[in-house]
TITIKOL-8839 format. One line per field, with one value per atom (N, C-alpha, C): atom name; x negated, y negated, z. Coordinates in nm, 2 decimals. Atoms other than C-alpha are relative to their C-alpha. Last residue first. Example, Ala and Ser with C-alpha at 12.3 -4.5 7.8 and 13.67 -1.06 7.14 Angstrom:
<recs>
at <- c(N|CA|C|N|CA|C)
u <- c(0.09|-1.37|0.08|-0.09|-1.23|-0.09)
v <- c(0.11|0.11|-0.11|0.12|0.45|-0.12)
w <- c(0.00|0.71|0.08|0.00|0.78|0.00)
</recs>
This chain:
<recs>
at <- c(N|CA|C|N|CA|C|N|CA|C|N|CA|C|N|CA|C|N|CA|C|N|CA|C|N|CA|C|N|CA|C|N|CA|C|N|CA|C|N|CA|C|N|CA|C|N|CA|C|N|CA|C|N|CA|C|N|CA|C|N|CA|C|N|CA|C|N|CA|C|N|CA|C|N|CA|C|N|CA|C|N|CA|C|N|CA|C|N|CA|C|N|CA|C|N|CA|C|N|CA|C|N|CA|C|N|CA|C|N|CA|C|N|CA|C|N|CA|C|N|CA|C|N|CA|C|N|CA|C|N|CA|C|N|CA|C|N|CA|C|N|CA|C|N|CA|C|N|CA|C|N|CA|C|N|CA|C|N|CA|C|N|CA|C|N|CA|C|N|CA|C|N|CA|C|N|CA|C|N|CA|C|N|CA|C|N|CA|C|N|CA|C|N|CA|C|N|CA|C|N|CA|C|N|CA|C|N|CA|C|N|CA|C|N|CA|C|N|CA|C|N|CA|C|N|CA|C|N|CA|C|N|CA|C|N|CA|C|N|CA|C|N|CA|C|N|CA|C|N|CA|C|N|CA|C|N|CA|C|N|CA|C|N|CA|C|N|CA|C|N|CA|C|N|CA|C|N|CA|C|N|CA|C|N|CA|C|N|CA|C|N|CA|C|N|CA|C|N|CA|C|N|CA|C|N|CA|C|N|CA|C|N|CA|C|N|CA|C|N|CA|C|N|CA|C|N|CA|C|N|CA|C|N|CA|C|N|CA|C|N|CA|C|N|CA|C|N|CA|C|N|CA|C|N|CA|C|N|CA|C|N|CA|C|N|CA|C|N|CA|C|N|CA|C|N|CA|C|N|CA|C|N|CA|C|N|CA|C|N|CA|C|N|CA|C|N|CA|C|N|CA|C|N|CA|C)
u <- c(-0.01|3.18|0.13|-0.07|3.21|0.03|-0.13|3.11|0.09|-0.07|2.80|0.15|-0.02|2.70|0.07|-0.11|2.75|0.03|-0.12|2.54|0.12|-0.04|2.27|0.13|-0.06|2.26|0.04|-0.13|2.21|0.07|-0.09|1.93|0.14|-0.04|1.76|0.10|-0.09|1.77|0.05|-0.13|1.63|0.10|-0.08|1.35|0.14|-0.10|1.21|0.10|0.04|0.88|0.10|0.14|0.89|-0.02|0.03|1.27|-0.14|-0.07|1.33|-0.04|0.08|1.07|0.06|0.12|1.24|-0.09|-0.03|1.58|-0.13|-0.02|1.43|0.04|0.12|1.29|0.02|0.09|1.59|-0.13|0.08|1.83|-0.10|0.15|2.08|-0.07|0.07|2.45|-0.14|0.13|2.64|-0.08|0.02|3.00|-0.13|0.00|3.07|-0.01|-0.14|3.16|0.01|-0.08|2.83|0.15|0.03|2.63|0.10|-0.06|2.80|-0.02|-0.15|2.71|0.07|-0.03|2.35|0.15|0.03|2.32|0.04|-0.11|2.48|-0.01|-0.12|2.24|0.12|0.01|1.94|0.13|0.09|2.04|0.00|-0.06|2.18|-0.10|-0.09|2.11|0.08|-0.13|1.94|0.11|0.02|1.59|0.14|-0.02|1.71|-0.02|-0.15|1.76|0.02|-0.05|1.39|0.15|0.07|1.25|0.06|-0.05|1.51|-0.06|-0.14|1.44|0.05|0.01|1.06|0.14|0.06|1.10|0.00|-0.10|1.34|-0.05|-0.11|1.10|0.10|0.05|0.81|0.11|0.02|1.01|-0.05|-0.14|1.11|0.00|-0.04|0.74|0.14|0.07|0.64|0.05|-0.06|0.91|-0.06|-0.14|0.81|0.06|0.00|0.44|0.14|0.01|0.50|0.01|-0.13|0.61|0.01|-0.09|0.30|0.14|0.02|0.09|0.09|-0.08|0.22|0.00|-0.14|0.09|0.09|-0.04|-0.24|0.15|-0.02|-0.28|0.05|-0.12|-0.22|0.03|-0.12|-0.47|0.13|-0.02|-0.72|0.11|-0.06|-0.67|0.02|-0.14|-0.73|0.07|-0.08|-1.03|0.14|-0.02|-1.18|0.08|-0.09|-1.13|0.03|-0.13|-1.29|0.11|-0.05|-1.58|0.14|-0.04|-1.64|0.06|-0.11|-1.65|0.06|-0.13|-1.85|0.11|-0.02|-2.12|0.14|0.11|-2.24|0.03|0.02|-1.96|-0.11|-0.13|-1.81|-0.01|-0.03|-2.16|0.13|0.07|-2.25|0.04|0.12|-1.99|-0.06|-0.03|-1.74|-0.13|-0.01|-1.84|0.04|0.11|-1.76|0.02|0.06|-1.52|-0.11|-0.10|-1.29|-0.06|-0.04|-1.59|0.10|0.11|-1.72|0.03|-0.01|-1.39|-0.10|-0.12|-1.38|0.01|0.02|-1.74|0.12|0.08|-1.67|-0.02|-0.09|-1.39|-0.07|-0.10|-1.60|0.09|0.07|-1.89|0.10|0.04|-1.67|-0.06|-0.12|-1.52|-0.03|-0.05|-1.86|0.12|0.09|-2.00|0.05|-0.08|-1.71|-0.08|0.07|-1.89|0.08|-0.04|-1.68|-0.07|-0.06|-1.84|0.02|0.03|-1.89|0.07)
v <- c(0.00|2.05|0.08|0.12|1.98|0.00|-0.01|2.33|-0.12|-0.10|2.31|0.01|0.06|1.98|0.10|0.10|2.13|-0.06|-0.07|2.43|-0.09|-0.05|2.20|0.08|0.12|2.01|0.05|0.03|2.34|-0.12|-0.10|2.44|-0.02|0.03|2.11|0.10|0.12|2.17|-0.04|-0.04|2.52|-0.11|-0.07|2.40|0.04|-0.08|2.15|0.06|-0.04|1.99|0.09|-0.05|1.96|0.06|-0.11|1.95|0.05|-0.13|1.74|0.12|-0.04|1.48|0.12|-0.06|1.48|0.04|-0.13|1.42|0.07|-0.09|1.14|0.14|-0.01|0.96|0.10|-0.10|1.03|0.02|0.05|0.85|0.10|-0.01|1.03|-0.05|0.12|0.94|0.00|0.00|1.26|-0.11|0.12|1.18|0.00|-0.05|1.54|-0.12|-0.05|1.40|0.04|0.11|1.20|0.04|0.08|1.50|-0.13|-0.07|1.71|-0.08|0.02|1.46|0.06|0.14|1.45|-0.03|0.02|1.83|-0.15|-0.06|1.86|-0.02|0.09|1.61|0.06|0.13|1.78|-0.08|0.09|2.13|-0.13|0.13|2.37|-0.07|-0.02|2.74|-0.12|-0.02|2.71|0.00|-0.12|2.75|0.04|-0.11|2.50|0.13|-0.02|2.24|0.12|-0.07|2.27|0.03|-0.13|2.19|0.08|-0.09|1.92|0.14|-0.03|1.74|0.11|-0.09|1.75|0.05|-0.13|1.61|0.10|-0.07|1.34|0.14|-0.05|1.24|0.08|-0.11|1.22|0.06|-0.12|1.01|0.12|-0.05|0.77|0.12|-0.07|0.74|0.06|-0.13|0.66|0.08|-0.09|0.39|0.14|-0.03|0.22|0.10|-0.10|0.25|0.04|-0.14|0.08|0.10|-0.03|-0.25|0.15|0.00|-0.27|0.03|-0.13|-0.16|0.01|-0.10|-0.46|0.14|0.04|-0.70|0.10|-0.03|-0.52|-0.03|-0.15|-0.51|0.03|-0.03|-0.89|0.15|0.04|-0.94|0.03|-0.10|-0.73|-0.04|-0.12|-0.95|0.11|0.03|-1.27|0.12|0.01|-1.12|-0.03|-0.14|-1.01|0.00|-0.08|-1.35|0.14|0.06|-1.53|0.07|-0.05|-1.29|-0.05|-0.14|-1.36|0.06|0.01|-1.74|0.14|0.06|-1.71|0.01|0.11|-1.46|-0.06|0.10|-1.22|-0.13|0.04|-0.98|-0.11|0.03|-0.93|-0.04|0.14|-0.96|-0.04|0.09|-0.61|-0.14|-0.04|-0.39|-0.11|-0.02|-0.52|0.03|-0.14|-0.46|0.03|-0.08|-0.81|0.15|-0.08|-0.98|0.09|-0.09|-1.11|0.10|-0.09|-1.25|0.10|-0.10|-1.40|0.10|-0.10|-1.57|0.11|-0.08|-1.72|0.10|-0.10|-1.83|0.09|-0.11|-2.01|0.11|-0.06|-2.22|0.12|-0.08|-2.29|0.08|-0.12|-2.40|0.09|-0.09|-2.63|0.13|-0.06|-2.78|0.10|-0.10|-2.85|0.08|-0.12|-3.00|0.10|-0.12|-3.23|0.12|-0.12|-3.57|0.12|-0.11|-3.88|0.12|-0.11|-4.19|0.11|-0.12|-4.53|0.12)
w <- c(0.14|1.12|-0.04|0.04|1.49|-0.15|-0.05|1.59|-0.05|0.08|1.38|0.04|0.14|1.54|-0.09|-0.02|1.89|-0.14|-0.02|1.79|0.01|0.13|1.65|0.01|0.08|1.98|-0.13|-0.06|2.17|-0.07|0.04|1.93|0.06|0.14|1.99|-0.05|0.00|2.36|-0.14|-0.05|2.31|0.00|0.10|2.08|0.05|-0.07|2.32|-0.10|-0.14|2.21|0.07|-0.01|1.83|0.14|0.09|1.77|0.02|-0.05|2.08|-0.09|-0.12|1.96|0.06|0.04|1.62|0.11|0.06|1.77|-0.04|-0.11|1.98|-0.04|-0.08|1.68|0.11|0.07|1.46|0.08|0.11|1.70|-0.05|-0.02|1.91|-0.12|0.06|1.92|0.04|-0.07|1.97|-0.07|-0.09|1.88|0.07|-0.14|1.75|0.09|-0.03|1.40|0.15|0.01|1.39|0.04|-0.12|1.51|0.00|-0.11|1.24|0.13|0.01|0.97|0.12|-0.03|1.09|-0.01|-0.14|1.10|0.04|-0.08|0.76|0.15|0.02|0.61|0.07|-0.07|0.77|-0.01|0.07|0.65|0.08|0.05|0.90|-0.08|0.11|0.97|-0.04|-0.05|1.31|-0.10|-0.08|1.17|0.06|0.09|0.90|0.08|0.02|1.17|-0.08|-0.12|1.28|-0.02|-0.02|0.94|0.11|0.11|0.87|0.02|-0.04|1.21|-0.10|-0.12|1.14|0.04|0.04|0.78|0.12|0.08|0.91|-0.04|-0.09|1.18|-0.08|-0.08|0.93|0.09|0.09|0.68|0.08|0.02|0.97|-0.09|-0.12|1.07|-0.02|-0.01|0.71|0.12|0.10|0.67|0.02|-0.04|1.00|-0.10|-0.11|0.91|0.05|0.05|0.58|0.11|0.05|0.74|-0.05|-0.11|0.95|-0.04|-0.07|0.65|0.12|0.07|0.45|0.07|-0.01|0.71|-0.07|-0.14|0.74|0.02|-0.01|0.36|0.14|0.08|0.35|0.01|-0.08|0.63|-0.07|-0.11|0.44|0.09|0.06|0.13|0.11|0.04|0.32|-0.05|-0.12|0.49|-0.03|-0.05|0.16|0.13|0.09|0.00|0.06|-0.02|0.30|-0.08|-0.13|0.30|0.02|0.03|-0.07|0.13|0.10|-0.01|-0.02|-0.05|0.31|-0.10|0.08|0.19|0.03|0.00|0.45|-0.07|-0.13|0.54|0.02|-0.06|0.20|0.14|0.00|0.05|0.07|0.08|0.15|0.02|0.07|0.31|-0.08|0.14|0.57|-0.07|0.04|0.93|-0.14|-0.05|1.05|-0.03|0.11|0.82|0.05|0.05|1.10|-0.11|-0.10|1.28|-0.05|-0.01|0.96|0.11|0.12|0.90|0.01|-0.01|1.25|-0.11|-0.10|1.22|0.02|0.06|0.90|0.10|0.10|1.06|-0.07|-0.07|1.37|-0.10|-0.05|1.15|0.07|0.11|0.95|0.05|0.04|1.27|-0.11|-0.11|1.42|-0.05|0.00|1.09|0.10|-0.04|1.04|0.01|0.04|1.03|0.05|-0.08|1.05|-0.06|0.07|0.90|0.10|-0.07|1.07|-0.07)
</recs>
């Protein structure tokens, strides 16, 4: 008696084609090419999840720096002053304050200046 694997093979191909839906040309029609495209896109997605964290941190730092300069501080001086003052705020919340609430950010900058 032989074992036929038609059902499993179809399921395997269907899974790849589902992931490759919307790709251009052969990449969504031809199994071998679709498989390669899906593998590459999954690699890109994995790397992108790591990159997003770096990119967001860079954005937060740029926003903090821009707002800190309004109050006469550079980014590095501000961060050093915050550390000396014992203010433990992360960059994400500092950037949010800089964008949405300038007065509160200004008060934090003044405390950092006083600690320097």
